[in-house]
C-alpha positions in Angstrom: -169.3 69.6 -86.2 -167.5 70.7 -89.3 -165.1 73.6 -89.1 -165.2 75.7 -92.3 -162.1 77.1 -93.7 -162.7 80.6 -92.3 -163.0 79.4 -88.7 -159.7 77.2 -89.2 -157.7 80.1 -90.7 -158.8 82.5 -87.8 -157.9 80.0 -85.2 -154.6 79.3 -86.9 -153.9 83.0 -87.1 -154.7 83.6 -83.4 -152.6 80.8 -82.4 -149.7 81.8 -84.6 -149.8 85.4 -83.5 -149.7 84.3 -79.8 -146.8 82.0 -80.4 -144.8 84.4 -82.5 -145.5 87.4 -80.2 -144.8 85.2 -77.1 -141.2 84.7 -78.1 -139.2 87.8 -77.2 -135.9 89.1 -75.8 -136.1 89.0 -71.9 -133.5 92.0 -71.7 -136.4 94.4 -73.1 -138.6 93.0 -70.5 -136.1 93.4 -67.7 -135.5 97.0 -68.7 -139.2 97.8 -68.7 -139.5 96.3 -65.3 -136.5 98.3 -63.9 -138.1 101.5 -65.2 -141.4 100.6 -63.7 -141.5 101.9 -60.2 -145.1 100.7 -59.6 -145.9 97.4 -58.1 -148.4 95.2 -60.0 -151.8 95.6 -58.8 -155.4 95.9 -60.2 -156.4 96.8 -63.8 -159.9 97.9 -65.0 -160.5 97.6 -68.8 -163.6 99.0 -70.5 -164.1 97.9 -74.3 -166.7 98.7 -76.9 -167.0 95.5 -79.2 -168.7 94.1 -82.1 -169.2 90.4 -82.1 -169.7 88.3 -85.3 -171.5 85.0 -85.1 -170.3 83.2 -88.1 -173.0 80.6 -88.2 -176.0 82.8 -88.1 -174.2 85.8 -89.9 -175.2 88.2 -87.1 -173.2 91.0 -85.8 -174.0 92.4 -82.3 -172.5 95.2 -80.4 -171.2 94.8 -76.9 -169.7 96.5 -73.7 -167.1 94.5 -71.9 -165.4 95.2 -68.5 -162.4 93.2 -67.2 -161.2 93.6 -63.7 -157.8 91.8 -63.2 -155.1 91.7 -60.5 -151.6 91.5 -61.7 -149.5 89.3 -59.4 -146.2 90.2 -61.6 -145.6 92.5 -64.5 -146.4 89.5 -66.8 -149.1 87.5 -65.1 -152.8 88.3 -63.9 -156.0 86.6 -63.2 -159.4 88.1 -63.1 -163.0 88.2 -64.4 -164.8 89.7 -67.4 -168.4 90.8 -67.8 -170.0 91.5 -71.3 -173.3 92.9 -72.0 -174.4 92.1 -75.7 -176.8 94.2 -77.3 -178.6 91.4 -79.5 -181.2 91.7 -82.3 -184.9 92.4 -81.5 -183.8 94.5 -78.4 -182.6 91.3 -76.6 -179.7 91.7 -74.1 -177.1 88.9 -73.6 -174.8 88.5 -70.4 -171.5 86.8 -70.4 -169.1 86.0 -67.7 -165.5 85.0 -68.2 -162.7 83.9 -65.9 -159.5 85.3 -67.1 -155.8 84.4 -66.9 -153.7 87.4 -68.4 -150.1 87.1 -69.9 -148.2 90.3 -71.1 -145.5 89.0 -73.3 -144.6 92.7 -74.1 -145.5 95.9 -72.3 -148.0 96.8 -75.2 -149.6 93.4 -75.7 -151.9 91.5 -73.3 -153.3 87.9 -74.1 -156.4 86.9 -72.1 -157.7 83.2 -72.0 -160.3 81.4 -70.0 -163.6 80.0 -70.0 -166.7 82.0 -71.0 -170.3 81.5 -69.9 -173.2 83.0 -72.0 -175.9 83.3 -69.3 -179.4 81.9 -70.3 -182.2 84.3 -71.0 -185.5 84.1 -72.8 -184.2 82.8 -76.1 -181.1 80.8 -75.3 -179.7 78.2 -72.9 -176.4 78.5 -70.9 -173.4 78.1 -73.3 -169.8 77.5 -72.2 -166.9 78.7 -74.7 -163.3 79.1 -74.7 -162.2 82.7 -74.6 -159.1 84.1 -76.3 -158.4 87.8 -76.6 -155.5 90.2 -77.4 -155.4 93.7 -76.3 -152.8 96.1 -77.8 -152.3 98.8 -75.4 -150.6 102.2 -75.9 -150.0 104.8 -73.1 -152.2 107.8 -73.1 -151.1 109.8 -69.8 -152.1 107.5 -67.1 -154.5 105.3 -69.3 -153.7 102.7 -71.8 -155.8 102.2 -74.9 -155.9 100.4 -78.1 -157.5 97.8 -80.2 -158.7 94.4 -79.2 -159.3 91.1 -81.0 -160.5 87.8 -80.1 -162.8 84.7 -80.4 -165.2 82.5 -78.5 -165.2 78.9 -79.4 -168.1 76.8 -78.1 -171.4 75.6 -79.7 -171.2 78.6 -82.0 -167.9 80.2 -83.2 -167.9 84.0 -82.7 -165.1 86.4 -83.1 -164.9 89.9 -82.0 -162.9 93.2 -82.1 -163.1 96.7 -80.9 -161.3 99.2 -78.8 -160.6 99.3 -75.2 -159.4 101.7 -72.4 -157.7 100.6 -69.2 -156.4 102.1 -66.1 -154.0 100.4 -63.6 -154.6 101.2 -59.9 
């Protein structure tokens, strides 16, 4: 399978941003934790996305829901469910296992396996899932842009806007 230059540049950009943003000053994080009275817990994230399939030049829209449990202020695990509104009024369903890391209080990086569930026009597909969420406080909610990629039999990248709530 040949990887074209766009895919290679996108993968390099994602990996570079994760590496660059993952390096930070622990003093700022300690100050953030000291000012946070809440203990880690569950978080629900609802996202509106576009998903671009580069091989077929198709853009679909999707709604994504994550439910994660933060074990510390930096690490969480959880699941994601995405409903994809495909061409010809087809609906796709994807499930993801998530490991989440928060290198900064405004940035979350999610990684894990993603499974596109089979339907009438496709088989089960396994992909590697990488996503970044920038979250800015709006009252008790967090909101912001999200960008990511699914790397499997087909290469897809996605972006959109999310709203999250920690409880």
